[in-house]
C-alpha positions in Angstrom: 199.3 165.0 287.8 195.7 166.4 287.9 192.8 164.0 286.6 189.8 165.5 285.0 186.4 164.0 283.9 184.3 165.3 281.0 180.6 165.0 281.3 178.4 165.5 278.2 174.8 166.5 279.0 172.8 166.2 275.7 169.5 167.5 276.3 166.3 168.4 274.4 167.4 171.9 273.7 171.1 171.4 273.3 174.4 169.9 274.3 176.6 170.8 277.3 180.1 169.7 278.1 181.6 170.1 281.7 185.0 169.6 282.9 185.4 168.3 286.6 188.7 168.5 288.5 190.0 165.8 290.9 187.9 167.1 293.7 184.7 167.3 291.9 184.5 170.9 291.1 183.3 172.2 287.7 186.1 173.9 286.1 184.4 174.9 282.9 181.2 174.6 281.0 180.3 175.1 277.2 177.1 174.6 275.3 175.4 174.8 272.2 171.8 174.5 271.1 170.4 172.4 268.2 167.4 172.9 265.8 164.0 171.9 267.0 162.5 170.4 263.7 158.9 170.7 263.8 156.7 170.0 260.7 153.0 170.9 259.8 151.8 168.0 261.6 153.4 169.0 264.8 155.9 166.2 264.8 159.1 167.1 266.6 162.5 165.9 265.4 166.1 166.3 266.0 169.0 165.8 263.5 171.2 163.3 265.0 174.4 164.2 262.9 173.9 167.9 264.3 173.7 166.5 267.7 176.9 164.5 267.2 178.7 167.5 265.6 177.7 169.7 268.5 179.1 167.2 270.9 182.5 167.6 269.2 182.2 171.3 269.2 181.5 171.7 272.7 184.3 169.5 273.8 186.7 171.3 271.5 185.7 174.5 273.1 185.9 172.8 276.7 189.4 171.9 276.1 190.8 175.1 274.9 193.6 176.0 277.2 193.2 172.8 279.3 195.9 170.1 280.0 194.6 167.6 277.7 196.7 164.9 279.0 194.9 165.3 282.4 191.7 164.2 281.1 191.1 160.4 282.1 187.3 159.7 281.6 184.0 160.6 280.2 180.4 160.4 281.4 177.2 160.9 279.4 173.6 162.0 280.3 170.9 162.2 277.5 167.4 163.4 276.9 165.5 160.1 277.5 162.9 158.6 275.2 164.2 160.4 271.9 164.6 157.7 269.5 166.5 157.1 266.3 167.7 154.5 264.0 171.0 154.2 261.9 172.8 151.8 259.8 175.2 149.6 261.6 177.8 149.6 258.9 177.8 153.1 257.4 176.7 155.1 260.6 174.1 157.0 258.4 170.8 157.9 260.3 167.4 156.7 258.8 165.7 160.1 258.8 165.8 162.3 262.1 165.3 161.3 265.7 161.8 161.3 267.0 161.8 163.5 270.0 160.2 162.4 273.3 157.5 165.1 273.0 156.4 163.7 269.6 153.2 161.4 269.3 153.5 160.5 265.9 153.6 156.8 266.8 150.0 157.0 268.4 148.6 154.6 265.8 151.3 152.0 266.5 150.2 152.1 270.1 146.4 151.9 269.1 147.3 148.7 267.1 149.3 147.1 270.1 146.4 148.0 272.5 143.8 146.6 270.1 145.9 143.4 270.3 145.0 143.3 274.0 148.7 143.8 274.9 148.6 147.0 277.0 148.3 145.3 280.5 151.0 142.8 279.6 153.3 145.6 278.8 152.7 147.4 281.9 153.3 144.2 284.0 156.6 143.7 282.5 158.0 147.3 281.9 156.3 149.2 284.7 155.0 151.7 282.2 151.5 152.3 280.5 151.5 151.9 276.8 152.2 155.2 275.3 153.6 156.8 272.1 155.8 158.9 274.6 158.3 155.9 274.9 160.8 154.5 272.3 159.0 151.2 271.5 156.4 152.7 269.3 158.9 155.4 267.9 161.3 152.7 266.8 158.5 150.7 265.3 157.5 154.0 263.4 161.0 154.6 262.1 161.2 150.9 260.8 157.8 151.4 259.1 158.3 154.8 257.4 161.9 155.5 256.9 163.2 154.2 253.6 165.7 151.4 253.8 165.2 151.0 257.7 163.2 147.7 257.4 165.3 146.0 255.0 168.4 147.0 257.0 166.8 145.4 260.0 165.9 142.2 258.3 169.8 142.0 257.4 170.7 142.9 261.0 172.5 145.9 259.8 170.6 148.3 261.9 170.9 150.0 265.2 168.2 151.8 267.0 167.6 153.2 270.5 168.1 156.2 272.4 170.4 159.1 272.1 173.0 157.6 274.4 173.6 154.5 272.2 174.1 156.9 269.2 176.7 158.9 271.0 178.5 155.8 272.1 178.3 154.2 268.7 179.8 157.6 267.2 182.4 158.3 269.7 183.9 154.9 269.5 183.9 155.1 265.6 181.3 152.4 265.4 183.0 149.8 267.5 180.4 149.9 270.3 176.7 149.6 270.4 175.5 149.9 273.8 172.8 151.5 276.1 172.7 151.4 280.0 170.1 150.0 282.4 168.5 153.3 283.0 167.9 154.2 279.4 166.9 150.7 278.5 164.2 150.6 281.2 162.6 153.8 279.4 162.2 152.1 276.1 159.0 150.0 277.1 161.0 147.1 275.4 162.9 146.0 278.4 161.8 143.6 281.0 162.5 145.3 284.3 162.1 142.2 286.4 164.1 139.8 284.1 166.4 142.6 283.1 166.7 141.9 279.4 164.9 142.9 276.1 161.5 141.2 276.2 161.1 139.0 273.2 157.2 139.1 273.4 157.1 142.9 273.6 159.6 143.3 271.0 157.6 141.1 268.7 154.6 143.2 269.5 156.0 146.2 268.0 157.8 144.3 265.2 161.3 144.8 266.4 164.0 142.2 266.4 165.5 142.0 269.9 168.8 140.9 268.3 168.9 144.3 266.8 168.8 146.2 270.1 171.9 147.7 271.9 173.9 145.7 274.5 172.6 146.7 277.9 175.7 147.6 279.9 176.2 148.6 283.6 175.6 152.3 284.0 179.4 152.7 285.4 180.8 150.1 283.3 183.1 150.9 280.2 181.2 151.5 277.2 184.2 151.9 274.9 187.0 154.5 274.3 187.1 157.8 272.4 189.5 160.5 271.7 186.7 162.8 270.3 187.9 162.3 266.7 191.5 163.7 267.7 190.5 166.4 270.2 192.6 164.4 272.8 196.0 163.2 272.3 194.9 159.7 273.8 191.8 157.7 274.2 189.8 157.9 277.3 187.1 155.4 278.6 183.3 156.0 278.6 182.6 155.1 282.2 179.1 156.7 283.3 176.1 156.5 281.0 172.7 157.6 282.5 169.3 159.1 281.3 169.3 162.8 282.4 166.7 162.2 285.2 168.6 159.3 286.5 171.7 161.2 286.4 170.3 163.9 288.6 169.1 161.4 291.1 172.6 159.8 291.3 174.1 163.2 291.5 171.8 164.3 294.3 173.3 161.3 296.3 169.8 159.6 296.3 171.4 156.1 296.8 169.2 154.6 299.5 165.7 153.4 299.5 163.1 156.3 300.0 165.4 159.1 299.0 163.7 161.3 296.6 164.5 164.0 294.1 162.4 166.4 292.1 163.7 168.3 289.1 162.0 171.5 288.4 162.2 172.6 284.6 159.7 173.2 282.0 157.9 170.1 283.5 159.1 168.1 286.4 160.4 164.7 287.0 159.9 163.3 290.5 161.9 160.1 291.4 162.1 157.9 294.5 164.8 155.2 294.8 163.0 152.2 296.1 166.0 149.8 296.2 167.0 146.5 294.7 163.4 145.0 294.5 160.8 146.4 291.8 157.4 147.7 292.8 154.6 148.3 290.4 152.6 151.4 291.4 149.1 151.4 292.3 148.9 155.2 292.8 149.6 156.6 289.3 153.3 156.7 288.9 155.6 154.4 286.8 158.4 152.0 287.7 161.6 152.1 286.1 165.3 151.2 286.7 167.4 153.8 288.5 170.7 152.4 287.2 172.8 149.3 287.7 176.0 150.5 289.5 178.5 148.6 291.2 176.9 145.4 289.8 173.5 146.2 291.7 170.3 147.4 290.1 168.2 150.0 291.8 164.7 150.6 290.9 162.6 154.0 291.1 159.1 155.3 291.1 158.7 158.3 288.8 156.2 160.6 288.2 156.2 163.4 285.4 154.4 166.5 285.2 153.8 168.7 282.2 153.7 172.3 283.6 155.8 173.4 286.5 158.4 175.8 285.4 156.3 176.6 282.2 153.7 178.1 284.2 156.2 180.9 285.2 157.0 181.2 281.4 153.2 181.4 280.8 152.9 184.1 283.1 155.7 186.1 281.4 155.2 185.4 277.7 151.7 184.7 277.3 149.8 186.8 279.9 152.6 189.2 280.2 152.0 190.2 283.8 155.5 189.6 284.7 158.7 190.8 283.0 161.0 188.3 284.5 160.7 185.2 286.7 162.5 186.8 289.4 159.3 188.9 290.1 157.3 186.1 291.2 158.8 185.6 294.8 158.3 189.3 295.9 154.7 189.3 294.4 153.8 186.1 296.1 154.9 187.2 299.5 153.0 190.4 299.0 149.7 188.6 298.1 146.8 188.7 300.7 147.3 185.5 302.5 143.5 184.8 303.0 143.0 184.8 299.3 141.7 181.4 298.1 142.7 181.3 294.5 143.9 178.0 293.0 145.4 177.6 289.4 145.2 174.1 288.0 147.7 174.1 285.0 146.1 171.5 283.0 146.9 173.2 279.7 147.5 170.0 277.9 145.9 167.5 280.4 147.1 166.4 283.7 150.1 163.9 284.4 150.9 161.9 287.3 149.1 160.8 289.3 146.0 161.6 287.6 146.7 160.9 283.9 143.8 162.8 282.4 144.8 164.1 278.9 141.3 165.6 278.5 141.5 167.8 281.6 141.9 171.4 280.8 143.4 174.3 283.0 141.1 176.1 285.5 141.2 179.1 287.8 139.3 178.3 291.0 138.2 180.4 293.9 138.8 183.9 292.5 137.3 186.6 294.7 137.3 190.5 294.8 140.6 190.1 297.0 142.3 188.6 293.9 144.6 190.8 292.2 148.0 190.3 290.2 149.9 189.4 293.3 147.4 186.6 294.3 147.3 185.3 290.7 151.2 185.0 290.7 151.0 183.3 293.9 148.7 180.8 292.8 150.8 180.1 289.7 153.9 179.5 291.9 152.0 177.3 294.4 150.5 175.1 291.9 154.0 173.9 291.1 154.3 172.7 294.9 151.1 171.3 294.9 151.5 169.1 292.0 154.8 167.8 293.1 153.3 167.2 296.6 150.7 164.9 294.7 153.5 162.8 293.3 155.5 162.7 296.4 152.4 161.5 298.5 151.6 158.8 295.8 155.0 157.4 295.9 155.1 157.3 299.7 151.8 155.3 299.7 153.3 153.0 297.0 156.6 152.5 298.8 155.1 152.4 302.5 157.7 154.9 303.7 157.3 158.6 304.6 159.1 161.2 302.8 161.4 163.1 305.2 163.5 164.9 302.8 163.1 166.2 299.2 166.3 167.0 297.3 165.6 169.4 294.3 167.2 171.0 291.4 166.4 173.1 288.5 166.1 176.9 287.9 162.7 177.5 289.8 164.6 176.3 293.1 166.1 179.6 293.3 162.8 181.0 294.2 162.8 181.1 298.1 159.0 181.4 298.3 158.3 178.5 296.2 161.0 176.4 297.9 159.3 177.3 301.5 155.9 176.6 300.2 157.2 173.3 298.7 158.4 172.4 302.3 155.2 173.5 304.0 152.7 171.7 301.8 154.7 168.5 301.4 155.4 168.8 305.3 159.0 167.7 304.6 162.6 169.2 304.5 163.7 170.7 301.0 167.3 170.7 300.2 168.5 172.9 297.2 172.0 172.4 295.9 174.4 175.2 294.9 174.6 173.8 291.4 172.1 173.4 288.7 174.0 170.8 286.7 172.7 167.7 288.4 172.0 165.8 285.1 175.8 166.3 284.2 177.0 165.7 287.8 175.6 162.1 287.9 177.4 160.5 285.1 180.6 162.4 286.0 180.4 161.0 289.6 179.8 157.5 288.3 182.8 157.8 285.8 185.2 159.2 288.5 184.0 156.6 291.2 184.7 153.7 288.8 188.1 155.3 287.6 189.3 156.0 291.2 189.4 159.8 290.9 187.4 160.3 293.9 185.5 158.2 296.5 181.8 158.2 297.8 182.8 161.4 299.8 182.2 163.2 296.5 178.4 163.2 297.4 179.2 165.5 300.2 180.6 168.0 297.8 177.3 169.9 296.9 176.5 172.7 299.3 172.6 172.9 300.1 170.2 175.4 301.4 167.8 173.7 303.8 164.1 174.8 304.2 162.0 173.2 306.9 158.1 173.2 307.2 156.8 176.3 309.2 153.1 176.2 308.3 150.5 175.2 311.0 149.3 171.8 310.4 145.4 172.8 310.3 146.3 175.6 307.5 148.2 172.9 305.6 145.4 170.5 305.5 143.0 173.3 304.5 145.0 174.5 301.7 145.9 171.0 300.3 142.3 170.1 300.6 141.4 173.2 298.5 143.9 172.1 296.0 142.5 168.5 295.7 139.0 170.0 295.3 140.3 172.4 292.5 141.8 169.4 290.7 138.6 167.4 291.0 136.7 170.3 289.4 138.7 169.7 286.1 139.1 165.8 286.0 137.2 164.2 283.3 138.2 160.5 283.9 136.2 160.3 287.2 
């Protein structure tokens, strides 16, 4: 009998369900968006009940006409850092989920920083104190959502990231779990001692006894039949944060292997093996996963504007009608033109971390026309990623020989060749864009014996190799660093 794996990819914009067959091929995909709830203060929220309802709906559509008895397991990837709280007995949420983009908990962080705890938090969690992470978001929910604080005092509350909510709902409240990758992104988890940190939890007013049980990323998180959509229950056997899922799906299993996801922004991750390393070059340290009983750590850098720069060209400047125009325009641009675009529209992310920096166009001349501007916009994506890759290489003390990439902009051959040139490394582009879903599916299928590690060779890849003269590369990259320096405020 055939064996199928379902993978749920619950992301910021919506929810996907994918069905994998016994050789790891994607048979079907269904998806559904959810509402982005933004109030007059700019707070960004999601309705947890809507998200769960959408999970059931995309699975229902996925299973239409499928031999349901062949489904043997489930993997889940989730938008990271988005945080919520719900009643452990009734399952009812306390308000909406606070989305990762939302900075409403900035005052919580200011209070913790005023207590002199910021460096302690970085030393234990690998991350700088920020309202971006769930610690302050959960604290905000406990302080502001009616009934949450009282439920916490009675130990009748659950709170955490979206993966723990889905596991709870899919198992009908029997399981309250999260995996190591998601736990490491909460800013409440000691990545050295591999446990919820009592001191940090206390700083945020959170009882560690109310946190989810941390479970190996490929272990069994419980069983589900999707509320009767399947004729039998299947185990949930792979749970990973979306970026960690992409790292695993890319087969970056050994120290020094690195991937970059090109989306609205970008997440660049390097596997650094079984020993943690705190960055001194502007990136953060997290857990990749705990799989096969072993923990792997990562260095990670996040960028705000990569693919979003192309959207800006199309929707705001209206100088292109579609992203597909950018490649031909970049190739047609005058090669000697010295234009740089620094896309610090809302500050600079890794490795500069300057929230006050603002975007700038540097080096414009009379040879700068539409094509040259579009090329500069494309190239700034590769420059930013190279900055992070180089920071990681310095932290880890290993040269980067190969960059595995995923996401929509990787279909742009000009961008991928320029990325290879400016980073001076090979770039591998897979034939699938579903890496966040592939990772937990692979983890579940491996654990259930549906396939073996040869599955990582399943992806077909296009390979790009550097073909730029070394002197030219150095000149162009030096020009970029000079352009960035011109907008930095935290010198």
